[in-house]
C-alpha positions in Angstrom: -16.5 -17.5 -12.3 -14.3 -20.5 -12.6 -11.9 -19.3 -9.9 -14.5 -19.5 -7.2 -16.1 -22.9 -7.9 -13.7 -24.9 -5.8 -14.3 -22.8 -2.7 -18.0 -23.6 -2.5 -17.7 -26.6 -0.2 -15.9 -24.5 2.4 -19.1 -22.6 3.2 -21.0 -25.7 4.4 -20.8 -26.8 7.9 -20.1 -30.5 8.7 -23.8 -31.2 9.4 -25.0 -29.6 6.2 -22.3 -31.4 4.2 -23.6 -34.8 5.4 -27.2 -33.8 4.6 -26.1 -32.7 1.1 -24.2 -35.9 0.4 -26.5 -38.4 2.1 -26.1 -40.1 5.5 -24.1 -43.0 3.8 -21.6 -40.4 2.4 -22.6 -41.4 -1.2 -23.2 -38.7 -3.8 -26.7 -37.4 -4.0 -28.5 -37.0 -7.3 -30.1 -33.8 -6.1 -27.7 -32.1 -3.7 -29.2 -29.9 -1.0 -28.2 -26.3 -1.7 -26.0 -24.7 0.9 -27.9 -23.3 3.9 -28.2 -19.5 4.3 -27.4 -17.9 7.6 -28.8 -15.1 9.8 -26.8 -12.3 11.3 -26.7 -13.7 14.8 -24.7 -16.2 16.9 -26.0 -19.1 15.0 -23.2 -18.4 12.5 -20.8 -19.5 15.2 -22.3 -23.0 15.0 -23.0 -23.3 11.3 -20.0 -21.7 9.7 -17.2 -24.1 10.2 -15.1 -24.1 7.0 -12.2 -25.9 8.5 -10.6 -26.9 11.9 -8.4 -23.8 12.0 -11.3 -21.3 11.6 -13.4 -19.9 14.5 -16.2 -17.4 14.4 -15.2 -15.0 17.2 -18.1 -12.5 17.0 -21.3 -11.7 15.1 -22.8 -8.2 15.3 -25.8 -6.7 13.5 -25.9 -3.0 12.7 -29.0 -1.2 11.7 -29.1 1.7 9.2 -28.0 4.9 11.0 -26.2 3.1 13.8 -22.5 4.0 14.4 -20.2 1.2 13.3 -18.4 0.6 16.5 -18.2 -1.9 19.3 -17.5 0.9 21.8 -18.2 4.6 22.2 -18.8 6.5 18.9 -16.7 9.6 18.2 -16.6 12.2 15.4 -14.7 9.8 13.2 -17.0 6.8 13.5 -19.0 6.2 10.3 -22.7 5.3 10.4 -24.2 2.5 8.5 -26.2 3.7 5.5 -28.1 0.3 5.4 -28.3 -2.7 7.6 -25.0 -4.5 7.7 -23.6 -7.6 9.5 -20.1 -7.9 10.9 -18.6 -11.4 11.3 -15.2 -11.6 13.0 -13.1 -14.7 12.3 -9.9 -16.2 13.7 -7.8 -18.5 11.5 -5.1 -20.4 13.3 -2.7 -21.8 14.2 -1.0 -18.5 15.1 2.3 -18.5 16.9 2.8 -19.7 20.5 5.0 -18.0 23.0 4.9 -15.9 26.2 1.6 -14.2 26.7 3.1 -10.7 26.6 5.5 -11.2 23.7 4.7 -9.2 20.5 5.5 -12.4 18.5 2.7 -14.4 20.2 -0.4 -14.6 18.1 -3.7 -16.5 18.4 -4.0 -16.5 14.6 -5.2 -14.4 11.7 -8.0 -12.0 12.5 -10.5 -11.3 9.7 -13.5 -9.0 9.6 -16.2 -9.7 7.0 -19.0 -7.3 6.5 -22.2 -8.4 4.7 -25.2 -6.5 3.6 -27.8 -7.9 6.1 -30.6 -8.2 3.5 -29.7 -10.5 0.6 -31.6 -8.3 -1.9 -29.2 -5.5 -1.1 -26.1 -7.5 -2.1 -24.8 -6.7 -5.5 -23.0 -10.0 -5.9 -19.5 -8.5 -5.4 -16.8 -9.2 -2.9 -14.3 -6.4 -2.2 -11.4 -7.3 0.1 -9.5 -4.3 1.2 -5.8 -4.1 2.0 -4.1 -2.7 5.1 -1.3 -0.2 5.6 2.2 -0.3 7.2 2.7 -3.3 9.4 -1.1 -3.8 9.5 -2.2 -5.3 12.8 -5.3 -4.5 14.7 -8.3 -5.9 16.7 -9.8 -7.9 13.8 -9.8 -11.1 15.9 -11.0 -9.4 19.1 -14.4 -8.7 20.5 -13.3 -5.4 22.0 -13.1 -3.2 18.9 -13.5 -3.0 15.2 -10.4 -3.1 13.0 -11.7 -1.3 10.0 -15.1 0.4 10.3 -14.7 2.1 6.9 -15.0 -1.4 5.3 -18.3 -1.8 7.1 -19.4 1.6 5.8 -18.4 0.5 2.2 -20.4 -2.7 2.6 -23.5 -0.8 3.8 -23.3 1.9 1.2 -22.2 0.0 -1.9 -24.0 -3.3 -1.2 -20.8 -5.3 -1.4 -19.4 -7.9 0.9 -16.1 -6.4 2.2 -13.3 -8.0 4.2 -10.1 -6.9 5.9 -7.4 -8.6 8.0 -4.9 -7.8 10.8 -2.4 -10.1 8.8 -1.9 -12.3 11.9 -1.0 -9.9 14.7 -2.6 -7.3 16.8 0.5 -5.0 17.2 -0.2 -1.5 15.8 2.6 0.7 14.5 5.5 -1.7 15.2 7.3 -4.5 13.5 8.2 -6.1 16.8 5.8 -9.0 16.1 8.2 -10.2 13.4 11.1 -10.9 15.9 11.0 -13.9 18.3 11.9 -13.3 22.0 15.4 -14.5 21.4 16.0 -11.9 18.7 15.7 -14.2 15.7 13.3 -14.0 12.8 9.7 -15.0 13.4 9.1 -16.9 10.2 5.6 -17.9 11.1 4.2 -14.4 11.5 6.3 -13.1 8.6 4.5 -15.7 6.4 1.1 -14.7 7.8 1.9 -11.0 7.3 3.4 -11.4 3.8 0.8 -13.6 2.2 -1.1 -16.3 4.2 -3.4 -13.8 5.9 -4.6 -12.2 2.7 -5.2 -15.5 1.0 -7.2 -16.7 4.0 -9.2 -13.5 3.8 -10.1 -14.3 0.2 -11.0 -17.9 0.9 -13.0 -17.4 4.1 -14.9 -14.3 2.9 -16.0 -16.1 -0.2 -17.1 -19.1 1.8 -19.0 -16.9 4.3 -20.7 -15.0 1.5 -21.9 -18.3 0.1 -23.0 -19.6 3.5 -24.9 -16.4 4.2 -26.6 -15.8 0.8 -26.6 -19.3 -0.7 -24.4 -18.4 -3.6 -20.8 -17.4 -4.3 -19.8 -13.9 -5.2 -20.1 -13.3 -8.9 -17.0 -11.1 -8.9 -14.2 -10.8 -6.4 -12.0 -7.7 -6.2 -9.0 -6.6 -4.1 -8.4 -2.9 -3.5 -5.6 -1.6 -1.4 -2.7 0.9 -1.4 0.8 1.0 0.1 0.9 -2.3 2.1 -2.5 -3.1 0.5 -1.0 -2.5 -2.9 1.8 -4.9 -2.2 -0.8 -7.4 -1.0 -2.5 -7.0 -4.4 0.7 -7.8 -6.3 1.2 -10.8 -3.9 -2.1 -12.2 -5.0 -1.2 -11.9 -8.7 2.1 -13.6 -8.1 1.3 -16.3 -5.5 -2.5 -16.8 -5.4 -3.5 -15.6 -8.9 -7.0 -17.1 -8.9 -8.2 -15.5 -5.7 -9.5 -12.3 -7.4 -10.9 -11.3 -10.7 -9.6 -7.8 -10.4 -6.9 -6.1 -8.4 -6.5 -2.3 -7.8 -3.0 -1.9 -6.4 -2.3 1.7 -5.4 1.3 2.9 -4.8 2.3 -0.7 -3.8 4.9 -1.3 -1.1 6.7 -3.9 -3.3 10.5 -4.1 -3.1 9.7 -4.0 0.6 13.1 -4.6 2.2 14.9 -2.5 -0.4 12.8 0.7 -0.3 12.1 0.5 3.5 15.8 0.2 4.3 16.5 3.1 2.0 13.8 5.1 3.9 16.3 5.3 6.8 19.0 6.6 4.4 18.1 10.3 4.9 18.5 9.9 8.6 22.0 8.3 8.2 22.9 11.2 5.8 22.0 13.6 8.6 24.0 11.6 11.2 27.1 11.1 9.0 27.3 14.3 7.0 25.6 16.9 9.2 26.6 15.7 12.7 23.1 14.7 13.6 21.8 18.2 13.1 18.6 18.0 11.1 17.4 20.5 8.6 14.3 22.2 9.9 11.0 21.6 8.2 11.2 25.1 6.8 14.5 24.3 5.2 13.3 21.0 3.8 10.3 22.7 2.3 12.4 25.6 0.9 14.6 23.1 -1.0 11.6 21.2 -2.4 9.7 24.3 -3.3 12.8 25.6 -5.1 12.8 22.4 -7.1 9.1 22.9 -8.0 9.7 26.5 -9.1 12.5 25.3 -11.3 10.6 22.4 -12.9 6.8 23.1 -12.9 6.5 25.6 -15.8 4.0 24.5 -18.4 2.6 26.8 -21.1 4.3 29.7 -19.5 2.6 29.1 -16.1 3.8 27.6 -12.9 1.5 24.7 -11.9 2.8 24.5 -8.4 3.7 20.8 -8.8 6.1 19.0 -11.1 4.3 17.2 -14.0 7.3 15.0 -14.9 10.0 14.5 -12.2 12.1 12.5 -14.6 12.9 15.7 -16.5 13.8 17.7 -13.4 17.5 18.0 -12.7 17.3 20.9 -10.2 20.5 21.0 -8.0 20.3 23.0 -4.7 24.1 23.1 -4.5 24.0 25.4 -7.5 21.1 27.6 -6.4 22.5 30.9 -5.1 19.0 32.0 -4.0 18.7 29.0 -1.7 22.3 28.9 -0.4 23.2 30.9 2.7 25.2 34.0 2.3 27.9 32.4 4.6 28.4 29.8 1.8 28.5 32.2 -1.1 24.8 32.3 -1.7 22.3 35.2 -1.7 19.9 33.9 1.0 20.3 35.4 4.5 17.0 33.9 5.9 16.4 31.1 8.4 15.5 28.7 5.6 18.7 29.0 3.7 20.9 25.9 3.2 24.6 25.5 3.6 26.5 23.7 0.9 26.7 20.6 3.0 22.9 20.7 3.6 22.2 21.2 -0.1 24.4 18.2 -0.9 22.5 16.2 1.7 19.2 17.1 0.0 20.6 15.8 -3.3 21.3 12.5 -1.5 17.7 12.4 -0.2 16.5 12.8 -3.8 18.9 10.3 -5.4 18.5 7.5 -2.8 20.8 5.1 -1.0 24.3 4.4 -2.2 26.7 2.0 -0.6 29.2 4.7 0.4 27.1 7.9 0.7 28.1 9.3 -2.7 25.8 11.1 -5.1 26.2 12.0 -8.7 25.5 15.5 -10.1 21.7 15.7 -10.9 22.3 16.6 -14.5 24.2 13.3 -14.9 21.8 11.1 -13.0 18.7 12.5 -11.2 17.8 9.1 -9.8 14.7 8.6 -12.0 15.9 5.8 -14.3 14.1 2.4 -14.2 17.5 0.8 -13.8 20.0 1.3 -11.0 23.5 2.6 -11.5 26.5 0.9 -10.0 26.7 1.6 -6.3 23.0 2.8 -6.2 21.2 0.6 -3.8 17.7 2.1 -4.2 15.8 5.2 -5.2 15.1 8.4 -3.3 12.1 10.7 -3.3 11.2 12.7 -6.4 12.0 16.3 -6.5 9.1 18.4 -5.2 7.7 15.8 -2.8 7.7 16.8 0.8 10.9 15.6 2.6 9.7 16.0 6.2 8.4 12.4 6.6 11.8 10.8 5.9 14.3 13.5 6.6 12.6 15.3 9.5 13.7 15.2 13.1 12.3 11.7 13.7 13.0 8.6 11.6 10.2 6.9 9.8 9.3 4.1 12.3 8.8 1.3 9.8 12.3 1.9 8.4 14.0 1.6 11.8 12.0 -1.6 12.5 12.9 -3.1 9.1 16.7 -2.4 9.6 16.4 -3.9 13.1 14.8 -7.0 11.8 17.5 -7.3 9.1 20.3 -7.0 11.6 18.4 -9.2 14.1 19.3 -6.9 17.0 16.5 -5.1 18.8 18.8 -2.4 20.2 19.0 -0.8 16.7 15.3 0.1 17.0 13.5 3.0 18.7 12.6 2.5 22.4 9.0 1.6 21.5 10.3 -1.7 19.9 9.9 -4.4 22.6 11.8 -7.7 22.8 12.8 -10.0 25.6 16.5 -9.6 24.7 16.3 -5.9 25.1 14.1 -3.0 23.9 15.2 -0.5 21.2 18.0 1.8 22.1 18.2 4.0 18.9 21.4 2.3 17.9 20.5 2.9 14.3 22.1 6.4 14.7 25.6 4.7 14.8 25.2 3.0 11.4 27.7 4.0 8.7 26.9 4.1 5.1 28.5 0.7 4.6 26.6 -0.8 7.5 23.3 0.4 6.2 24.2 -1.1 2.8 25.0 -4.3 4.6 21.5 -4.2 6.2 20.0 -3.6 2.7 21.9 -6.7 1.4 20.8 -8.8 4.3 17.2 -7.8 3.6 17.5 -9.3 0.2 19.4 -12.4 1.4 16.6 -13.0 4.1 13.7 -13.1 1.6 12.9 -16.7 2.2 12.7 -16.1 6.0 10.7 -12.9 5.3 8.2 -14.9 3.2 9.4 -13.1 0.0 8.0 -9.8 1.4 9.6 -7.9 -1.6 6.8 -9.2 -3.8 8.8 -8.6 -6.9 8.3 -11.7 -9.1 7.6 -10.4 -12.6 6.0 -13.7 -13.8 2.3 -12.9 -13.8 1.4 -15.6 -16.4 -1.0 -17.6 -14.2 -2.9 -14.4 -13.2 -3.1 -13.5 -16.9 -4.2 -16.9 -18.0 -6.9 -17.0 -15.3 -8.4 -13.9 -16.8 -7.3 -11.5 -14.0 -7.1 -7.8 -14.5 -4.9 -5.4 -12.5 -4.5 -1.6 -12.3 -1.7 0.2 -10.5 -1.8 3.9 -9.8 1.0 5.9 -8.3 1.6 9.5 -7.1 4.7 11.1 -8.6 5.1 13.1 -5.3 4.8 10.1 -3.0 6.7 11.2 0.1 7.2 7.6 1.5 7.7 5.1 -1.4 9.6 6.3 -4.5 7.5 5.6 -7.6 10.7 4.5 -9.4 10.5 1.2 -7.7 7.2 0.4 -9.4 8.6 1.7 -12.7 11.5 -0.7 -12.2 9.2 -3.6 -11.5 6.8 -2.8 -14.4 9.7 -2.9 -16.9 10.7 -6.3 -15.6 7.1 -7.5 -16.0 6.9 -6.3 -19.6 10.1 -8.1 -20.4 8.8 -11.3 -18.7 5.3 -11.2 -20.1 6.1 -10.7 -23.8 6.3 -6.9 -24.2 4.3 -3.8 -23.3 1.3 -4.5 -25.5 0.9 -8.0 -24.1 1.2 -6.8 -20.6 -1.3 -4.1 -21.0 -3.9 -6.7 -22.0 -4.2 -7.5 -18.3 -2.1 -5.1 -16.3 -2.1 -1.3 -16.7 -0.1 1.4 -14.9 -0.8 5.1 -14.3 1.3 7.8 -12.7 -0.4 10.9 -11.1 1.7 14.1 -11.0 1.6 15.9 -7.6 -0.1 13.0 -5.8 1.4 11.9 -2.5 1.1 8.6 -0.5 -2.6 8.7 -0.9 -5.2 10.6 -2.9 -3.9 14.0 -1.8 -1.3 16.7 -2.5 2.1 15.1 -1.7 4.2 18.1 -2.6 5.9 20.6 -0.3 3.7 23.3 -1.7 0.4 23.5 0.2 -1.1 25.6 -2.5 -0.4 23.1 -5.3 -3.9 21.5 -5.4 -3.0 19.0 -8.2 -5.9 17.2 -10.0 -6.4 13.8 -8.5 -8.5 10.7 -9.3 -11.1 9.5 -6.9 -11.4 6.0 -5.5 -14.8 5.6 -7.1 -13.3 6.6 -10.4 -10.4 4.1 -10.1 -12.6 1.3 -8.9 -15.0 1.8 -11.8 -12.1 1.5 -14.2 -11.4 -1.9 -12.7 -14.9 -3.2 -12.5 -15.7 -2.1 -16.1 -12.6 -3.9 -17.3 -13.6 -7.1 -15.5 -17.3 -7.1 -15.9 -17.8 -5.3 -19.3 -14.4 -6.1 -21.0 -13.8 -2.3 -21.3 -10.1 -1.8 -20.8 -9.0 1.5 -19.0 -8.3 4.1 -21.7 -4.9 5.5 -22.6 -6.1 8.7 -21.3 -8.1 9.2 -18.0 -9.1 12.8 -17.2 -9.0 13.8 -13.5 -9.8 17.0 -11.7 -9.7 18.9 -8.4 -12.8 19.2 -6.2 -14.1 22.7 -5.5 -13.5 23.8 -1.9 -13.7 27.1 -0.1 -9.9 27.3 -0.2 -9.6 26.1 -3.8 -12.8 27.1 -5.7 -11.2 26.8 -9.1 -11.6 23.5 -10.8 -8.4 22.2 -12.4 -8.1 19.1 -14.6 -5.5 17.1 -16.5 -5.2 13.7 -18.0 -3.2 10.8 -16.5 -1.8 8.6 -19.2 -1.3 4.9 -19.6 2.4 4.3 -18.9 4.7 4.9 -20.7 2.7 7.7 -22.3 2.9 11.1 -20.7 0.7 14.2 -20.8 2.1 16.6 -23.4 1.0 20.2 -23.4 -0.4 21.2 -26.9 -1.7 24.7 -26.2 -4.3 26.6 -24.3 -4.8 26.8 -20.5 -2.3 24.4 -18.8 -4.8 23.9 -15.9 -7.4 22.3 -18.2 -7.3 18.7 -19.4 -8.1 19.6 -23.0 -4.8 21.4 -23.3 -2.9 18.0 -23.2 -2.6 14.9 -25.2 -1.1 11.6 -24.1 2.0 10.9 -26.1 5.3 9.1 -26.1 7.9 11.0 -24.2 
């Protein structure tokens, strides 16, 4: 592929490059082909693509061996076939005190290669991370992503992952310098440089190892990994032939700041007294019961949250008897609590106000005046964002926007002072100010929002991209991607022109992952599989077969859920329309304009 040709020289060490070009540095009529490598420490000597890259470790795994550098446990996958792990470090990193979270030796990258060349199918699949990423990718002590190794061994692909430039797990403290200011170097590594280096170096290593470049290069990732996929399309559009971007964490500062909004609602409106998980589930299950009816049957999940205007403040069966309702149980809601739930669903406003759901249920692809960002869809579980503990990434993001570590939770470490949970004191106006600062600081945050709608270079390079998104995502409201996709279609010449290279699917009932995201544990919605989604992408890239307007998905039979249910997911903006029959069977639907 043309997008890979320029990278070939990177795979040749300095000695091999001189041999290929002749000792007098003049061009050779018959260039010597790049050397192939063995899965041993000789890679450290021979793979030197540039002065910033170091091979940290090489480890060979035989078929059947656990993919670990330490002690295997019940979660450790075994290698299906022989596979080779190469750990890289790409500098320069970020200097500083040895114990500071902001100090980094560089970008850690793990590349897994089928050991035997005949087992390689010619593909590279780079795999995205989650949350703040981080990990031991550049360390000899542990493996950062053994599942990538299992994929390489099973599928016969070269796979690659990265720690995005830091080793801190579960905290954004790496993004703040010891004096409390913004760590622009590691923000850049985290936002875009690390993933680009992963693409460049993994292709180069594949060529050095096998003597040829990958025939096709793919990026697959979800959440942060989905955002990373969109970043490629926007900033490094020739890195990959195909991108599978699941529930992408684009609009980063906007939606993550808003993830703290339910907690501020609890602090300001409810005196810091959280609804119990039982109450939160009761509200969400009531919304499902009000909006899940199809063909006279309750599906247990909401097919189209955009059409659901359920209002808990008007539901007498949910409201407590003390507030004029009919519910005397422990899961009843007061009027104030019901109004708070409406705020969770609508999303952040500058002053804490919320419209009546029948006037605006928060599902539009445009934002109303005073509406900072979207909330969760009705029916998705509320416990992750509105439960007793705040979502950690949200607290960290607001802390970084305000450049004051005391707003964070105590686990956030900084030389100027560790976190002190000061976020609890924020007013609605102060949280809105943090939201505004997140937008204003995009250049310092390396444009982490990843919301540029101009994908023309990616399109012109022949790239193909698929985004899939759960309509019951309990962490990232799907409306943000709906909002972005509308802007892309406006920029790229309309819907039909956009769908020539970028297609979007929404999955009812799916959460932040390929699982049930609703508050109803018995919902068991039909879901796509990763193999199914990946095949849609590879067929589009390699065969020219675009993903269909209709893709049928189904449940998997288990002891708890023996009944197989199915339904179509439809190419946006089409929606599954019930046309008769059993609403639990895909043949009872057609994809049609809403």
